[in-house]
N, C-alpha and C positions, 0 to 999 in steps of 0.2 A: 639221226637214225629217225623222230617222227615227224619233219623236215618229205622222207620219204611214204613213209605210209602217211603218210595227208592228202601225199600229191596222188599215192595206189588209191585210197578212200574212192576222192576226189573224184577219179580215171573215171570208178568203178560207177560211181553213182552220179554221171555224166552220162556213161551210154547208156545204163539199161534206163536214161529217160529219155534218152534219145529211141532205143529199140521201141518206148511203149509207145511215144508219139505217130513212130511209126508204124505201130502195128491201129492206133487212130483209125490213119491212112489207107491205112489197106486190108482188113478183119474186111471182115463182109458182111456183117453183120452188128443191131448190133451188146446183144450177147458176149462176141466173140472181141470184139473194142471193149466196154469196159472191165473184162478181165484184162485185158494188153490191159490199158491207161490202171488197172485199179495194183495190178502186180509185181509189172514193171518201175512206174512209177513211184509206188513207194515204196518197194525195196531202192531203188534210185536216190527219191529222195531223203531218204535212215539215210542209207550211204554215205551223204550229200552232209550230215546231220550227224556224223558221226566222226565223218572226217574232220568237220569241224570241235569237237572234244580233243582228239587230236593238236590240233595244233596245239588251239588256243587256252586248254587245260577245263580244269575245274575252277574258272571266275564265272563273269557274268554268263556272258556270251559261251560254253561249256550248260551250264548247267542251264539256261533256255530250250539248249539245241536235248540237251537226254532230256526234258521235259517235253520237246518235242518229240521226240521221235514214240512214244504209245501213244500220245491222242494223234499225232499223224497217221498209224498203224491200224485201227481203234478204230477213228471215222470216219475211215477209207473202204477197212471192209464192212460198214457196217450202210454209209452213202453206196459201196460198187451193186448189197446185194438188196438196197433198197428200189434200186434202182431199176434193178433188175425186172424183181420183182414186180414192178408197176406197171413196167415193157409188156410183160410178160402176160396181165392182165386185162389191159389193153389193144390185147389184138398180135402185137409186131408183131410178125414171122420173123422163124429161125432160118437163116439159109438156103439156102439149095442148094448147098454142101453140107449140109449140116445132117449125120444117123440120125439121131434114136433123140428123141424129148421124153429125158425124165424129169421133171418135173411137169411134166404132162397126166402122168400117173397119183399122183400127191396131189395138183391141185384137184385132180379126179373125187381123190376120199376129203378131200377137205370141207369139196361142195360136198358129198354124200353126206357127212357128218351136219351142216350144217343145216342143207334138209330134213333131217327126220329131226334134229329139234322142236 
């Protein structure tokens, strides 16, 4: 039974990583690409690590995979946020089909607050 769960989790992880890579190639701008990479690849890699825990149990490999899951989750989230924020402040434009720039209002309010100091 554990081998079936291992194969299912491993397949899900590989598919999510594949979808994340396709998103990196197909999406129009850096913001959408980073969202694809962060969400799909993080979920895919965490699923692969979870499959290792199911397959090997809680020995040396399983414990390392268990430690890597939250580290990967938080590191990828923070790194993507930093990259997107840096891209926005360096003036990289949104894609042509983007409808709304939610961050523009937040960044404008932050600039006004800084200029008042």
